[in-house]
One Martini backbone bead per residue (centre of mass of N, CA, C, O) as a GRO file, in nm:
protein
  148
    1UNK     BB    1  10.775  13.490   9.400
    2UNK     BB    2  11.044  13.429   9.542
    3UNK     BB    3  10.977  13.578   9.805
    4UNK     BB    4  10.741  13.396   9.888
    5UNK     BB    5  10.901  13.134   9.902
    6UNK     BB    6  11.107  13.231  10.113
    7UNK     BB    7  10.899  13.284  10.331
    8UNK     BB    8  10.802  12.999  10.368
    9UNK     BB    9  11.071  12.879  10.446
   10UNK     BB   10  11.131  13.061  10.686
   11UNK     BB   11  10.872  12.994  10.853
   12UNK     BB   12  10.918  12.673  10.858
   13UNK     BB   13  11.247  12.725  10.897
   14UNK     BB   14  11.394  12.803  11.206
   15UNK     BB   15  11.569  12.563  11.173
   16UNK     BB   16  11.820  12.345  11.069
   17UNK     BB   17  12.104  12.464  11.014
   18UNK     BB   18  12.282  12.208  11.047
   19UNK     BB   19  12.142  12.069  10.792
   20UNK     BB   20  12.273  12.310  10.585
   21UNK     BB   21  12.531  12.213  10.548
   22UNK     BB   22  12.811  12.035  10.405
   23UNK     BB   23  12.639  11.779  10.370
   24UNK     BB   24  12.618  11.452  10.290
   25UNK     BB   25  12.397  11.272  10.070
   26UNK     BB   26  12.202  10.971  10.047
   27UNK     BB   27  12.027  10.751   9.873
   28UNK     BB   28  11.757  10.546   9.957
   29UNK     BB   29  11.639  10.258   9.918
   30UNK     BB   30  11.312  10.174   9.936
   31UNK     BB   31  11.367   9.882  10.065
   32UNK     BB   32  11.537  10.039  10.323
   33UNK     BB   33  11.301  10.165  10.445
   34UNK     BB   34  11.160  10.243  10.734
   35UNK     BB   35  10.829  10.181  10.771
   36UNK     BB   36  10.757  10.297  11.046
   37UNK     BB   37  10.890  10.573  11.018
   38UNK     BB   38  10.752  10.653  10.757
   39UNK     BB   39  10.461  10.658  10.868
   40UNK     BB   40  10.512  10.875  11.079
   41UNK     BB   41  10.603  11.096  10.883
   42UNK     BB   42  10.360  11.102  10.696
   43UNK     BB   43  10.147  11.161  10.915
   44UNK     BB   44  10.270  11.421  11.024
   45UNK     BB   45  10.270  11.581  10.762
   46UNK     BB   46   9.965  11.558  10.711
   47UNK     BB   47   9.866  11.684  10.976
   48UNK     BB   48   9.986  11.962  10.947
   49UNK     BB   49   9.843  12.036  10.672
   50UNK     BB   50   9.548  11.972  10.750
   51UNK     BB   51   9.517  12.163  10.986
   52UNK     BB   52   9.575  12.416  10.820
   53UNK     BB   53   9.352  12.384  10.611
   54UNK     BB   54   9.127  12.383  10.858
   55UNK     BB   55   9.245  12.647  11.038
   56UNK     BB   56   9.470  12.537  11.204
   57UNK     BB   57   9.697  12.348  11.415
   58UNK     BB   58   9.995  12.172  11.495
   59UNK     BB   59  10.085  12.024  11.797
   60UNK     BB   60  10.382  11.964  11.902
   61UNK     BB   61  10.579  11.724  12.044
   62UNK     BB   62  10.863  11.609  12.217
   63UNK     BB   63  10.845  11.325  12.059
   64UNK     BB   64  10.844  11.464  11.754
   65UNK     BB   65  11.022  11.726  11.841
   66UNK     BB   66  11.203  11.979  11.864
   67UNK     BB   67  11.217  12.263  12.036
   68UNK     BB   68  11.258  12.447  11.789
   69UNK     BB   69  11.006  12.344  11.633
   70UNK     BB   70  10.792  12.400  11.841
   71UNK     BB   71  10.853  12.708  11.852
   72UNK     BB   72  10.853  12.765  11.534
   73UNK     BB   73  10.556  12.606  11.508
   74UNK     BB   74  10.341  12.796  11.565
   75UNK     BB   75  10.035  12.904  11.523
   76UNK     BB   76  10.101  13.169  11.370
   77UNK     BB   77  10.300  13.049  11.169
   78UNK     BB   78  10.117  12.837  11.040
   79UNK     BB   79   9.891  13.028  10.943
   80UNK     BB   80  10.065  13.220  10.775
   81UNK     BB   81  10.200  13.009  10.593
   82UNK     BB   82   9.943  12.887  10.468
   83UNK     BB   83   9.856  13.140  10.322
   84UNK     BB   84  10.099  13.138  10.131
   85UNK     BB   85  10.063  12.858  10.015
   86UNK     BB   86   9.780  12.903   9.901
   87UNK     BB   87   9.862  13.135   9.708
   88UNK     BB   88  10.068  12.954   9.544
   89UNK     BB   89   9.908  12.635   9.543
   90UNK     BB   90   9.686  12.600   9.724
   91UNK     BB   91   9.532  12.353   9.855
   92UNK     BB   92   9.573  12.086  10.032
   93UNK     BB   93   9.560  11.725   9.965
   94UNK     BB   94   9.843  11.557   9.918
   95UNK     BB   95  10.092  11.285   9.934
   96UNK     BB   96  10.410  11.162   9.793
   97UNK     BB   97  10.659  10.946   9.788
   98UNK     BB   98  10.996  10.954   9.674
   99UNK     BB   99  11.245  10.998   9.899
  100UNK     BB  100  11.549  10.917  10.078
  101UNK     BB  101  11.783  11.099  10.279
  102UNK     BB  102  12.120  11.057  10.406
  103UNK     BB  103  12.357  11.128  10.614
  104UNK     BB  104  12.725  11.079  10.647
  105UNK     BB  105  12.733  11.188  10.918
  106UNK     BB  106  12.686  11.215  11.266
  107UNK     BB  107  12.391  11.343  11.251
  108UNK     BB  108  12.178  11.170  11.087
  109UNK     BB  109  12.001  11.279  10.873
  110UNK     BB  110  11.657  11.281  10.750
  111UNK     BB  111  11.515  11.305  10.418
  112UNK     BB  112  11.186  11.352  10.337
  113UNK     BB  113  11.047  11.323  10.008
  114UNK     BB  114  10.768  11.499   9.885
  115UNK     BB  115  10.480  11.518   9.693
  116UNK     BB  116  10.270  11.782   9.662
  117UNK     BB  117   9.920  11.818   9.656
  118UNK     BB  118   9.763  12.086   9.502
  119UNK     BB  119   9.523  12.264   9.359
  120UNK     BB  120   9.756  12.412   9.142
  121UNK     BB  121   9.987  12.192   9.240
  122UNK     BB  122  10.230  11.899   9.192
  123UNK     BB  123  10.527  12.067   9.212
  124UNK     BB  124  10.577  11.997   9.534
  125UNK     BB  125  10.772  12.022   9.816
  126UNK     BB  126  10.784  11.796  10.099
  127UNK     BB  127  11.003  11.844  10.373
  128UNK     BB  128  11.123  11.600  10.609
  129UNK     BB  129  11.320  11.634  10.907
  130UNK     BB  130  11.543  11.421  11.081
  131UNK     BB  131  11.703  11.326  11.344
  132UNK     BB  132  11.878  11.088  11.527
  133UNK     BB  133  11.607  11.070  11.722
  134UNK     BB  134  11.345  11.113  11.526
  135UNK     BB  135  11.306  11.423  11.503
  136UNK     BB  136  11.181  11.708  11.418
  137UNK     BB  137  11.409  11.953  11.225
  138UNK     BB  138  11.232  11.994  10.953
  139UNK     BB  139  11.022  12.214  10.729
  140UNK     BB  140  10.916  12.206  10.384
  141UNK     BB  141  10.794  12.438  10.126
  142UNK     BB  142  10.844  12.381   9.771
  143UNK     BB  143  10.961  12.372   9.486
  144UNK     BB  144  11.056  12.140   9.282
  145UNK     BB  145  11.378  11.964   9.318
  146UNK     BB  146  11.607  11.725   9.268
  147UNK     BB  147  11.775  11.890   9.436
  148UNK     BB  148  11.868  11.993   9.762
   0.00000   0.00000   0.00000
């Protein structure tokens, strides 16, 4: 089971290595979350998973994502990854926002943490990471854990 989960993470996150260093993150009060950016992130996250559920893939644009994410989330990667996700959690249904974490260093990464509702599990994290330019820099699907 752990190997399958690690496979999903590896397939979905081919970049964002710099986001995984020893950076400190602070939780942002929900009242201080930029509502416009939040809506963009939530819609993008939902579109990616819905397209995959429907048998397709979401083609990221350079205004939405870093070059590494565009190349890393290719059609074949998305389709293969969703097969693994479906085997682990069932089909994607929807997501609900839990909270936002921001890095305290100069990189200014933002981690939007959602609870994903899937056919057989609602204890799934859908993590969408933006860089300081507001572009998708990481995308994770994994069992929920309160800690990053």
